KOLGU-4560 file (N, C-alpha, C; in nm, 3 decimals, padded with zeros to 5 digits):
<recs>
<n_xx: 00.073 n_yy: -00.126 n_zz: -00.019 ca_xx: -00.028 ca_yy: 00.012 ca_zz: -00.011 c_xx: 00.072 c_yy: 00.097 c_zz: 00.019 mol: A seq: 1 type: MET>
<n_xx: 00.069 n_yy: 00.225 n_zz: -00.072 ca_xx: 00.119 ca_yy: 00.379 ca_zz: -00.092 c_xx: 00.130 c_yy: 00.417 c_zz: 00.038 mol: A seq: 2 type: PRO>
<n_xx: 00.258 n_yy: 00.424 n_zz: 00.072 ca_xx: 00.275 ca_yy: 00.521 ca_zz: 00.177 c_xx: 00.188 c_yy: 00.623 c_zz: 00.225 mol: A seq: 3 type: ARG>
<n_xx: 00.155 n_yy: 00.733 n_zz: 00.089 ca_xx: 00.078 ca_yy: 00.808 ca_zz: 00.147 c_xx: -00.113 c_yy: 00.791 c_zz: 00.156 mol: A seq: 4 type: SER>
<n_xx: -00.089 n_yy: 00.673 n_zz: 00.103 ca_xx: -00.270 ca_yy: 00.651 ca_zz: 00.117 c_xx: -00.256 c_yy: 00.610 c_zz: 00.283 mol: A seq: 5 type: LEU>
<n_xx: -00.198 n_yy: 00.497 n_zz: 00.327 ca_xx: -00.194 ca_yy: 00.449 ca_zz: 00.438 c_xx: -00.164 c_yy: 00.585 c_zz: 00.506 mol: A seq: 6 type: ARG>
<n_xx: -00.075 n_yy: 00.655 n_zz: 00.536 ca_xx: -00.088 ca_yy: 00.807 ca_zz: 00.568 c_xx: -00.201 c_yy: 00.855 c_zz: 00.622 mol: A seq: 7 type: ASP>
<n_xx: -00.272 n_yy: 00.900 n_zz: 00.492 ca_xx: -00.404 ca_yy: 00.973 ca_zz: 00.509 c_xx: -00.480 c_yy: 00.901 c_zz: 00.593 mol: A seq: 8 type: GLY>
<n_xx: -00.501 n_yy: 00.749 n_zz: 00.551 ca_xx: -00.626 ca_yy: 00.660 ca_zz: 00.601 c_xx: -00.601 c_yy: 00.703 c_zz: 00.784 mol: A seq: 9 type: ALA>
<n_xx: -00.470 n_yy: 00.669 n_zz: 00.834 ca_xx: -00.396 ca_yy: 00.702 ca_zz: 00.967 c_xx: -00.510 c_yy: 00.816 c_zz: 01.070 mol: A seq: 10 type: TYR>
<n_xx: -00.427 n_yy: 00.935 n_zz: 00.923 ca_xx: -00.505 ca_yy: 01.098 ca_zz: 01.005 c_xx: -00.656 c_yy: 01.042 c_zz: 01.041 mol: A seq: 11 type: ARG>
<n_xx: -00.737 n_yy: 01.001 n_zz: 00.908 ca_xx: -00.868 ca_yy: 01.005 ca_zz: 00.920 c_xx: -00.899 c_yy: 00.973 c_zz: 01.074 mol: A seq: 12 type: ILE>
<n_xx: -00.873 n_yy: 00.831 n_zz: 01.070 ca_xx: -00.885 ca_yy: 00.718 ca_zz: 01.186 c_xx: -00.827 c_yy: 00.797 c_zz: 01.324 mol: A seq: 13 type: ILE>
<n_xx: -00.725 n_yy: 00.885 n_zz: 01.292 ca_xx: -00.676 ca_yy: 00.937 ca_zz: 01.475 c_xx: -00.753 c_yy: 01.055 c_zz: 01.505 mol: A seq: 14 type: ALA>
<n_xx: -00.770 n_yy: 01.091 n_zz: 01.363 ca_xx: -00.903 ca_yy: 01.224 ca_zz: 01.419 c_xx: -01.010 c_yy: 01.196 c_zz: 01.425 mol: A seq: 15 type: ARG>
<n_xx: -01.075 n_yy: 01.101 n_zz: 01.429 ca_xx: -01.233 ca_yy: 01.006 ca_zz: 01.476 c_xx: -01.205 c_yy: 00.959 c_zz: 01.556 mol: A seq: 16 type: ASN>
<n_xx: -01.125 n_yy: 00.877 n_zz: 01.604 ca_xx: -01.141 ca_yy: 00.777 ca_zz: 01.673 c_xx: -01.251 c_yy: 00.761 c_zz: 01.792 mol: A seq: 17 type: ARG>
<n_xx: -01.200 n_yy: 00.922 n_zz: 01.887 ca_xx: -01.277 ca_yy: 00.939 ca_zz: 02.027 c_xx: -01.471 c_yy: 00.927 c_zz: 01.970 mol: A seq: 18 type: TYR>
<n_xx: -01.487 n_yy: 00.996 n_zz: 01.831 ca_xx: -01.630 ca_yy: 00.988 ca_zz: 01.797 c_xx: -01.681 c_yy: 00.876 c_zz: 01.787 mol: A seq: 19 type: ARG>
<n_xx: -01.579 n_yy: 00.776 n_zz: 01.701 ca_xx: -01.595 ca_yy: 00.645 ca_zz: 01.637 c_xx: -01.647 c_yy: 00.525 c_zz: 01.770 mol: A seq: 20 type: TRP>
<n_xx: -01.524 n_yy: 00.568 n_zz: 01.806 ca_xx: -01.533 ca_yy: 00.448 ca_zz: 01.937 c_xx: -01.546 c_yy: 00.483 c_zz: 02.085 mol: A seq: 21 type: PHE>
<n_xx: -01.534 n_yy: 00.627 n_zz: 02.054 ca_xx: -01.549 ca_yy: 00.649 ca_zz: 02.229 c_xx: -01.456 c_yy: 00.670 c_zz: 02.251 mol: A seq: 22 type: GLY>
<n_xx: -01.465 n_yy: 00.707 n_zz: 02.455 ca_xx: -01.335 ca_yy: 00.739 ca_zz: 02.550 c_xx: -01.325 c_yy: 00.687 c_zz: 02.634 mol: A seq: 23 type: LYS>
<n_xx: -01.290 n_yy: 00.556 n_zz: 02.687 ca_xx: -01.300 ca_yy: 00.514 ca_zz: 02.831 c_xx: -01.189 c_yy: 00.563 c_zz: 02.897 mol: A seq: 24 type: GLN>
<n_xx: -01.264 n_yy: 00.552 n_zz: 03.073 ca_xx: -01.166 ca_yy: 00.607 ca_zz: 03.158 c_xx: -01.058 c_yy: 00.503 c_zz: 03.168 mol: A seq: 25 type: GLU>
<n_xx: -01.082 n_yy: 00.414 n_zz: 03.172 ca_xx: -01.012 ca_yy: 00.285 ca_zz: 03.215 c_xx: -00.957 c_yy: 00.200 c_zz: 03.095 mol: A seq: 26 type: THR>
<n_xx: -00.841 n_yy: 00.088 n_zz: 03.075 ca_xx: -00.810 ca_yy: 00.018 ca_zz: 02.999 c_xx: -00.901 c_yy: -00.103 c_zz: 03.028 mol: A seq: 27 type: CYS>
<n_xx: -00.995 n_yy: -00.146 n_zz: 02.921 ca_xx: -01.074 ca_yy: -00.274 ca_zz: 02.880 c_xx: -00.963 c_yy: -00.382 c_zz: 02.995 mol: A seq: 28 type: TRP>
<n_xx: -01.024 n_yy: -00.482 n_zz: 03.074 ca_xx: -00.972 ca_yy: -00.647 ca_zz: 03.074 c_xx: -01.042 c_yy: -00.723 c_zz: 03.059 mol: A seq: 29 type: LEU>
<n_xx: -00.993 n_yy: -00.846 n_zz: 02.991 ca_xx: -01.059 ca_yy: -00.946 ca_zz: 02.969 c_xx: -01.140 c_yy: -01.015 c_zz: 03.050 mol: A seq: 30 type: PRO>
<n_xx: -01.277 n_yy: -01.092 n_zz: 03.054 ca_xx: -01.334 ca_yy: -01.202 ca_zz: 03.145 c_xx: -01.242 c_yy: -01.318 c_zz: 03.158 mol: A seq: 31 type: THR>
<n_xx: -01.269 n_yy: -01.377 n_zz: 03.283 ca_xx: -01.179 ca_yy: -01.485 ca_zz: 03.271 c_xx: -01.244 c_yy: -01.582 c_zz: 03.175 mol: A seq: 32 type: PRO>
<n_xx: -01.340 n_yy: -01.571 n_zz: 03.102 ca_xx: -01.392 ca_yy: -01.682 ca_zz: 03.011 c_xx: -01.315 c_yy: -01.597 c_zz: 02.864 mol: A seq: 33 type: GLU>
<n_xx: -01.295 n_yy: -01.510 n_zz: 02.881 ca_xx: -01.218 ca_yy: -01.465 ca_zz: 02.717 c_xx: -01.065 c_yy: -01.510 c_zz: 02.751 mol: A seq: 34 type: LEU>
<n_xx: -01.002 n_yy: -01.481 n_zz: 02.884 ca_xx: -00.866 ca_yy: -01.458 ca_zz: 02.895 c_xx: -00.787 c_yy: -01.610 c_zz: 02.861 mol: A seq: 35 type: ARG>
<n_xx: -00.884 n_yy: -01.680 n_zz: 02.876 ca_xx: -00.849 ca_yy: -01.868 ca_zz: 02.759 c_xx: -00.822 c_yy: -01.809 c_zz: 02.645 mol: A seq: 36 type: GLY>
<n_xx: -00.888 n_yy: -01.730 n_zz: 02.570 ca_xx: -00.846 ca_yy: -01.721 ca_zz: 02.407 c_xx: -00.732 c_yy: -01.659 c_zz: 02.408 mol: A seq: 37 type: ARG>
<n_xx: -00.637 n_yy: -01.599 n_zz: 02.516 ca_xx: -00.554 ca_yy: -01.540 ca_zz: 02.435 c_xx: -00.395 c_yy: -01.625 c_zz: 02.451 mol: A seq: 38 type: PHE>
<n_xx: -00.316 n_yy: -01.594 n_zz: 02.368 ca_xx: -00.184 ca_yy: -01.651 ca_zz: 02.375 c_xx: -00.115 c_yy: -01.580 c_zz: 02.503 mol: A seq: 39 type: LEU>
<n_xx: -00.050 n_yy: -01.650 n_zz: 02.520 ca_xx: 00.047 ca_yy: -01.627 ca_zz: 02.617 c_xx: 00.051 c_yy: -01.640 c_zz: 02.736 mol: A seq: 40 type: GLY>
</recs>
């Protein structure tokens, strides 16, 4: 993917991320049921 397209897409996402995804006061932590699905 050309750098100009990649950088442009990044700028759009960065500018609108709180509007699209909201802003959380704390970090998300997986529930015990979901924790088993993570590697590591």
